[in-house]
C-alpha positions in Angstrom: -6.5 -18.6 -17.1 -9.8 -16.9 -18.0 -11.0 -14.0 -20.1 -13.8 -11.8 -18.8 -15.3 -9.9 -21.7 -19.0 -10.1 -21.0 -19.4 -7.5 -18.2 -19.7 -4.5 -20.6 -16.5 -3.0 -19.1 -12.9 -3.6 -20.1 -11.7 -7.1 -21.1 -9.7 -8.6 -18.2 -7.5 -11.7 -18.6 -6.8 -13.3 -15.2 -5.3 -16.5 -13.9 -3.0 -18.2 -11.4 0.5 -19.6 -11.4 3.1 -20.9 -9.0 6.8 -21.6 -9.1 7.8 -24.9 -10.6 10.7 -25.2 -8.2 9.8 -25.8 -4.6 13.1 -24.3 -3.4 12.1 -21.0 -5.1 8.7 -20.4 -3.4 7.1 -23.4 -5.0 4.5 -23.6 -2.3 3.2 -20.1 -3.0 0.3 -19.3 -5.3 0.2 -16.1 -7.4 -3.0 -14.6 -8.7 -2.7 -12.2 -11.6 -4.9 -10.1 -13.9 -4.3 -7.6 -16.8 -6.6 -5.4 -18.7 -6.7 -5.9 -22.5 -6.9 -3.2 -25.1 -10.5 -3.1 -26.5 -9.4 -2.9 -30.1 -6.2 -5.0 -30.4 -6.8 -7.2 -27.3 -3.1 -6.7 -26.4 -2.3 -6.4 -22.7 -2.0 -2.9 -21.3 1.3 -3.0 -19.4 0.4 -0.5 -16.6 -2.7 -2.6 -15.6 -0.8 -5.8 -14.7 -1.5 -6.8 -11.1 -0.1 -9.9 -9.4 -0.6 -10.9 -5.8 1.0 -13.7 -3.7 -1.4 -15.9 -1.8 0.1 -17.5 1.2 -2.3 -19.6 3.4 -1.9 -22.6 5.6 -4.7 -24.4 3.8 -3.3 -23.6 0.3 0.1 -25.2 0.9 1.9 -28.4 -0.2 1.5 -29.7 -3.6 -1.7 -28.9 -5.4 -3.2 -26.6 -8.0 -6.0 -24.2 -8.8 -8.5 -26.1 -11.1 -11.0 -23.3 -11.8 -11.3 -19.5 -11.8 -14.2 -17.2 -12.3 -14.4 -13.4 -11.8 -17.5 -12.0 -10.1 -19.2 -9.6 -12.5 -20.5 -7.3 -9.8 -17.7 -7.0 -7.2 -14.8 -8.2 -9.2 -13.7 -10.8 -6.6 -12.1 -13.9 -8.0 -13.7 -17.2 -7.2 -11.8 -20.5 -7.6 -11.4 -24.1 -6.8 -8.1 -25.4 -5.2 -7.2 -29.1 -5.2 -4.6 -30.1 -2.6 -2.3 -33.1 -2.7 -4.1 -34.8 0.2 -7.2 -34.7 -2.2 -9.1 -32.0 -0.3 -10.9 -29.5 -2.5 -11.3 -25.9 -1.4 -13.6 -23.2 -2.7 -12.0 -19.7 -2.3 -12.9 -16.1 -2.9 -10.1 -13.6 -3.5 -10.7 -9.9 -3.0 -8.4 -7.9 -5.4 -9.0 -4.6 -3.5 -7.7 -5.8 -0.1 -5.6 -8.9 -1.3 -7.5 -11.2 1.1 -8.7 -14.7 0.5 -11.4 -16.7 2.2 -11.6 -20.5 1.7 -13.8 -23.4 2.6 -13.3 -27.1 2.3 -16.0 -28.4 -0.1 -14.8 -32.0 -0.4 -12.6 -34.1 1.9 -11.3 -36.8 -0.5 -11.6 -36.5 -4.3 -10.2 -39.5 -6.1 
């Protein structure tokens, strides 16, 4: 989870989650974001956005270990660690719900 409040625009809280039960879509990753009220910093309910990410390279057991929003385009950048110890760098486009990923390390101990 990360709070983006330095862009001069609205405060946006964003993060990732997945089901803790594999039999209930536990292999799927969900990216979400919500705009916060500028005064109270409470979430604005009609701004909640959640998107399911389903990719062959982001399957099996693993987790997202870092997220950062791009200040210019709004894309979400992140690091994905997979159970076979590969580490991926990915860029998620909120507008088109697309993700591009690249292996950045083959075996992280």
